[in-house]
C-alpha positions as CSV (number, residue, x, y, z in Angstrom):
1,M,33.4,7.3,13.1
2,D,31.4,8.6,16.1
3,D,28.6,9.4,14.2
4,L,27.8,6.0,13.0
5,E,28.9,4.5,16.2
6,R,25.0,3.3,16.6
7,Y,25.0,1.8,13.1
8,S,28.3,-0.2,14.0
9,R,26.7,-3.9,13.5
10,Q,25.4,-2.7,10.7
11,I,28.5,-1.6,9.2
12,L,30.1,-4.7,10.2
13,F,28.2,-6.8,7.5
14,R,30.2,-6.3,4.3
15,A,27.9,-5.7,1.9
16,I,27.3,-2.8,4.0
17,G,30.4,-1.5,5.2
18,E,30.7,2.1,5.7
19,E,30.1,3.2,2.3
20,G,27.2,1.7,2.4
21,Q,25.9,3.5,5.4
22,R,27.2,6.6,4.6
23,K,25.3,6.2,1.3
24,L,21.9,5.3,3.6
25,L,22.1,8.3,5.3
26,T,21.9,10.5,2.9
27,S,19.2,8.8,0.5
28,R,15.7,9.8,0.7
29,V,12.8,6.9,0.8
30,A,8.9,7.7,0.1
31,I,6.8,5.0,1.9
32,V,3.0,4.8,0.8
33,G,0.6,3.9,3.6
34,A,1.6,3.1,7.3
35,G,0.0,0.1,8.0
36,A,1.5,-3.4,9.0
37,L,3.5,-2.9,6.5
38,G,4.6,0.5,6.3
39,T,5.1,0.3,10.2
40,V,7.4,-2.1,9.6
41,I,9.2,-1.4,6.7
42,A,9.4,2.4,8.0
43,N,10.6,0.8,11.6
44,H,13.4,-1.2,9.8
45,L,14.7,1.9,7.6
46,V,14.4,4.6,10.5
47,R,16.8,2.3,12.8
48,S,19.1,1.7,9.7
49,G,19.7,4.9,9.2
50,V,18.1,5.7,5.7
51,G,18.1,9.7,6.1
52,H,15.1,11.4,4.7
53,I,11.6,9.1,4.7
54,R,8.2,10.8,4.0
55,L,5.7,8.8,5.5
56,I,2.0,9.0,3.4
57,D,-1.0,7.3,5.1
58,R,-4.6,8.7,4.8
59,D,-5.8,6.6,7.8
60,L,-6.6,6.9,11.8
61,V,-5.5,5.0,14.2
62,E,-8.1,1.9,15.4
63,L,-8.1,-0.8,18.1
64,S,-8.3,-3.1,15.5
65,N,-5.0,-2.1,14.5
66,L,-3.1,-2.2,17.2
67,Q,-3.2,-6.7,16.6
68,R,-0.1,-6.1,13.8
69,Q,0.8,-2.6,13.0
70,T,3.3,-2.3,15.0
71,L,4.7,1.5,16.1
72,F,1.7,2.1,17.5
73,D,-0.2,1.6,20.8
74,E,-3.8,1.6,22.7
75,E,-3.4,5.4,23.6
76,D,-2.9,6.2,19.4
77,A,-6.7,4.6,19.2
78,R,-7.7,6.1,22.2
79,L,-6.6,9.8,20.7
80,N,-7.3,9.0,16.7
81,L,-4.3,10.1,16.0
82,P,-3.5,10.1,12.3
83,K,-1.7,6.7,11.5
84,A,1.4,8.9,10.0
85,I,1.7,11.4,13.0
86,A,1.9,8.6,15.4
87,A,4.2,6.5,13.4
88,Q,6.1,9.7,13.3
89,K,6.3,10.3,16.3
90,R,7.2,6.8,17.5
91,L,9.8,7.0,15.2
92,N,11.8,10.3,15.9
93,K,12.2,8.1,19.5
94,I,13.7,5.3,17.8
95,N,16.8,7.8,16.1
96,S,16.8,10.8,16.4
97,T,19.6,11.9,14.1
98,I,17.0,11.2,10.7
99,T,14.2,13.2,9.3
100,V,10.9,11.6,8.8
101,E,7.9,13.6,7.5
102,A,4.9,12.4,7.9
103,V,2.2,13.3,5.7
104,I,-1.7,13.2,5.9
105,A,-2.6,12.9,2.5
106,D,-4.8,9.9,0.7
107,L,-2.4,9.1,-2.6
108,N,-4.5,9.6,-5.9
109,L,-3.6,10.8,-9.3
110,D,-4.3,15.0,-8.3
111,N,-1.0,15.2,-5.5
112,A,1.1,11.3,-6.5
113,E,3.5,12.8,-9.3
114,E,4.2,15.7,-6.4
115,L,4.2,13.4,-3.1
116,L,6.6,10.6,-4.3
117,S,9.2,12.8,-6.7
118,G,12.7,13.2,-5.3
119,F,13.5,10.2,-3.7
120,E,15.9,7.2,-4.4
121,V,13.2,4.3,-3.7
122,I,9.2,4.3,-3.2
123,V,8.2,1.6,-0.7
124,D,4.4,0.0,-1.4
125,G,2.8,-0.4,2.6
126,T,-0.9,0.0,0.7
127,D,-3.1,-2.4,1.0
128,N,-5.3,-1.8,-2.5
129,F,-4.6,-2.3,-6.5
130,M,-5.6,0.6,-7.4
131,T,-2.7,3.0,-5.3
132,R,0.2,0.2,-6.9
133,F,-1.0,1.0,-10.3
134,L,-0.8,4.8,-9.5
135,I,2.0,3.9,-7.6
136,N,3.7,2.2,-10.6
137,D,3.0,4.7,-12.9
138,V,4.7,7.2,-11.0
139,A,7.7,5.4,-10.8
140,I,7.9,4.7,-14.5
141,K,7.8,8.4,-15.4
142,T,10.5,9.5,-12.3
143,G,12.2,6.6,-13.7
144,T,12.4,5.1,-9.5
145,P,12.9,1.9,-8.6
146,W,9.6,0.7,-6.5
147,V,9.2,-2.1,-3.7
148,H,5.9,-3.8,-4.1
149,G,4.1,-5.7,-1.2
150,A,1.6,-7.1,-0.3
151,A,-0.3,-9.5,2.7
152,V,-3.4,-10.9,3.6
153,S,-4.7,-13.7,5.5
154,S,-1.3,-16.2,6.0
155,R,-0.3,-15.5,2.5
156,G,2.3,-12.8,1.4
157,M,4.6,-11.5,-1.5
158,F,7.1,-9.4,-2.7
159,A,9.0,-8.2,-5.5
160,V,11.6,-5.0,-6.5
161,I,10.3,-3.1,-9.7
162,K,13.3,-1.1,-11.8
163,P,11.8,0.8,-14.1
164,G,13.6,0.1,-18.1
165,I,15.3,-3.1,-16.0
166,T,13.0,-5.9,-14.6
167,P,9.0,-5.8,-16.1
168,C,6.9,-3.0,-14.3
169,Y,3.7,-3.9,-12.3
170,R,1.3,-3.8,-14.8
171,C,3.4,-6.7,-16.5
172,L,2.8,-8.3,-14.0
173,F,-0.4,-7.7,-13.2
174,P,-1.9,-6.0,-16.4
175,H,-6.0,-6.2,-15.5
176,V,-7.1,-3.9,-12.9
177,P,-9.0,-7.5,-10.9
178,S,-12.1,-7.2,-11.6
179,G,-15.1,-8.3,-8.7
180,T,-14.1,-8.4,-4.8
181,G,-10.5,-8.9,-3.9
182,E,-9.7,-10.5,-0.6
183,T,-8.8,-7.9,2.1
184,C,-7.5,-7.5,6.0
185,D,-10.9,-6.7,7.1
186,T,-12.6,-9.4,4.7
187,V,-10.7,-12.4,5.4
188,G,-8.2,-11.1,8.6
189,V,-4.1,-11.2,8.2
190,L,-2.0,-12.9,10.1
191,S,0.4,-10.5,12.8
192,P,3.6,-12.5,11.8
193,L,2.9,-12.2,7.6
194,T,3.2,-8.5,7.7
195,D,6.1,-8.9,10.0
196,I,7.9,-10.8,7.5
197,I,6.6,-9.6,4.5
198,G,7.1,-5.7,5.3
199,S,11.0,-7.2,6.7
200,Y,11.9,-8.5,3.2
201,Q,10.8,-5.0,1.5
202,A,12.6,-3.5,3.9
203,M,15.9,-5.5,3.1
204,E,15.3,-5.0,-1.0
205,T,14.8,-0.9,-0.4
206,I,18.4,-1.1,1.5
207,K,20.2,-4.1,-1.3
208,L,18.5,-0.3,-3.4
209,L,20.3,2.0,-1.5
210,V,23.4,0.5,-1.3
211,A,23.9,-0.1,-5.6
212,T,23.8,-3.9,-4.8
213,D,21.9,-6.4,-6.2
214,T,18.7,-7.8,-5.1
215,T,15.4,-10.2,-6.1
216,P,14.8,-11.4,-9.2
217,N,11.7,-13.1,-7.7
218,L,8.4,-12.5,-7.4
219,E,8.5,-14.2,-3.8
220,Q,5.5,-15.6,-2.4
221,I,5.2,-17.0,1.4
222,D,2.4,-19.3,3.2
223,I,3.7,-18.7,6.5
224,W,0.3,-21.1,7.7
225,D,1.3,-24.0,5.4
226,V,5.1,-22.6,5.5
227,T,5.1,-22.8,2.2
228,T,7.4,-20.8,-0.4
229,M,7.7,-19.8,-3.7
230,Q,9.9,-17.6,-6.4
231,M,8.9,-17.0,-9.8
232,D,11.9,-15.4,-11.4
233,I,10.0,-12.3,-13.7
234,S,13.3,-11.1,-14.6
235,K,12.6,-11.5,-18.9
236,G,8.9,-11.0,-18.0
237,R,8.6,-7.4,-19.3
238,N,5.7,-7.1,-21.9
239,P,7.1,-5.8,-25.0
240,N,3.4,-4.4,-25.3
241,C,2.6,-2.8,-21.9
242,P,0.6,-0.2,-22.1
243,A,2.7,1.4,-19.1
244,C,6.7,0.8,-19.7
245,A,6.5,0.0,-23.2
246,Q,4.0,2.3,-24.7
247,G,4.1,5.5,-21.8
248,Q,0.5,5.2,-21.0
249,F,-0.4,6.1,-17.4
250,D,-3.9,5.5,-17.5
251,F,-3.9,5.7,-13.5
252,L,-2.5,9.4,-13.8
253,D,-4.9,9.5,-16.6
254,R,-8.6,11.5,-15.3
255,S,-9.7,10.8,-18.6
256,S,-8.8,6.8,-18.5
257,N,-11.6,4.6,-18.4
258,L,-9.6,2.0,-15.5
259,Q,-10.3,5.5,-13.3
260,V,-12.7,5.1,-10.2
261,A,-15.1,8.4,-9.8
262,Y,-15.9,9.7,-6.4
263,T,-18.7,12.0,-5.9
264,T,-20.3,13.3,-3.2
265,L,-24.2,13.9,-3.2
266,C,-25.4,17.2,-2.2
267,G,-27.4,17.1,0.9
268,R,-27.6,13.5,1.0
269,N,-24.6,13.0,3.0
270,T,-23.3,10.0,0.3
271,V,-20.3,9.8,-1.9
272,Q,-21.3,7.8,-4.8
273,I,-18.5,5.5,-6.4
274,N,-18.7,5.2,-10.1
275,P,-16.0,2.7,-11.6
276,R,-15.9,4.0,-15.4
277,N,-15.3,0.3,-15.8
278,K,-18.7,-1.1,-16.0
279,R,-19.6,-5.0,-14.9
280,E,-21.5,-6.9,-13.7
281,L,-21.6,-8.1,-10.3
282,D,-22.9,-11.8,-8.3
283,L,-24.7,-10.1,-5.4
284,K,-25.0,-13.4,-3.8
285,K,-21.6,-14.4,-3.9
286,L,-20.8,-10.4,-2.6
287,A,-23.8,-10.9,0.1
288,E,-21.4,-14.2,1.6
289,Y,-18.5,-12.9,1.2
290,L,-19.4,-9.6,3.3
291,K,-21.5,-11.0,5.9
292,V,-18.6,-12.5,8.1
293,S,-18.1,-8.3,8.3
294,G,-21.5,-6.5,8.8
295,K,-24.9,-7.1,8.8
296,V,-25.8,-7.3,4.5
297,S,-29.6,-7.2,2.9
298,G,-30.4,-6.6,-0.3
299,N,-32.6,-8.0,-3.6
300,E,-32.0,-9.1,-6.8
301,F,-31.1,-4.8,-8.1
302,L,-28.6,-4.2,-5.0
303,L,-27.4,-5.4,-1.6
304,R,-26.6,-2.9,1.3
305,F,-24.0,-3.7,4.0
306,Y,-23.5,-2.7,7.5
307,P,-19.6,-2.4,8.6
308,E,-20.4,-0.2,11.2
309,A,-22.6,2.8,13.1
310,D,-24.0,5.3,11.1
311,I,-22.4,3.6,7.9
312,S,-24.2,1.9,5.1
313,I,-22.8,1.2,1.9
314,V,-25.0,0.0,-1.2
315,V,-23.7,-2.1,-4.5
316,F,-25.9,-2.5,-7.1
317,K,-25.0,-5.0,-10.2
318,D,-23.0,-2.4,-12.1
319,A,-20.7,-2.2,-9.1
320,R,-21.9,1.5,-8.6
321,V,-21.7,2.0,-4.7
322,L,-23.7,4.6,-2.8
323,I,-21.7,4.5,0.7
324,H,-24.6,6.5,2.7
325,G,-23.3,8.1,6.3
326,T,-20.2,10.0,5.0
327,N,-19.4,13.5,2.8
328,D,-16.2,13.0,3.6
329,I,-14.7,10.9,-0.2
330,V,-11.0,10.4,1.6
331,K,-13.3,8.0,3.9
332,A,-15.0,6.5,1.0
333,K,-11.8,5.4,-0.6
334,M,-10.6,3.4,2.5
335,L,-14.2,2.1,3.1
336,Y,-14.5,1.3,-0.2
337,A,-11.1,-0.2,-0.5
338,K,-11.6,-1.9,2.7
339,Y,-15.0,-4.0,2.2
340,I,-15.3,-4.0,-2.1
341,G,-12.0,-4.2,-3.3
342,N,-11.9,-4.3,-6.5
């Protein structure tokens, strides 16, 4: 029992016990995103003794992250450390007996199957719909349960998705949202919210790993108004779902019209983002939405948004986007997800 002493209080909880703890120590979990949710999830799973954790993130630590991303400090931001590396360093100090694998990568259709295969559970610490649909495709294809979570402003939600048993993410959200979605960079987010949602996700992950019942609900919380809502989704499988019913993995398919094309424009230090599913944007509404995050100018054909020094984002009515000031597709995707959403 000596090797289990650090988990003694968790072992005393009967639903886990010594048998459950030994399961945790041999378990493998992939966490996508090392931001506000991901750091909370990783912190709890490492302290709980999950044996191998792969932490996947494409971003760097910034000062504005420290309000809610609990594994980072000012030194990490000063050094511009990749979030996956900074989190790994902190987690290794918390529990040196388990493996934390840091992967600095943008999860996309080229690497998702490789990065997410071979794990008992995948956990969603992301901040955008497209990555969640991608996780969903991989989870269904590999038969891996995953725990969804989202948090923005004062509102959050989470759910457990088990391929072949529960509705999948695409059953619950059949269409990629059109127009702009709220993000932490446009409407903000409260730190206690991400702590709560991430903690629930970690708890549901532990339940999956010790093979006990998980919540059958899509759980929703507003911590400002102190309200909750539980939506029973256990019977919500769509018999015509393209993903879990028909095995059609559009977010792993480069030819799908649901893909977004990212192209560097030669010699222009610009990335073009070209959604294949065209639509007409309300540029006036979009300008109002973006004004809280930076300077906006434009005309009836396009608008130009300045989120940071040396970067400008041009949005056309047909939803095509040019990001000037970088030829780094990963950075462009990050800016697109932050400010334009889906």
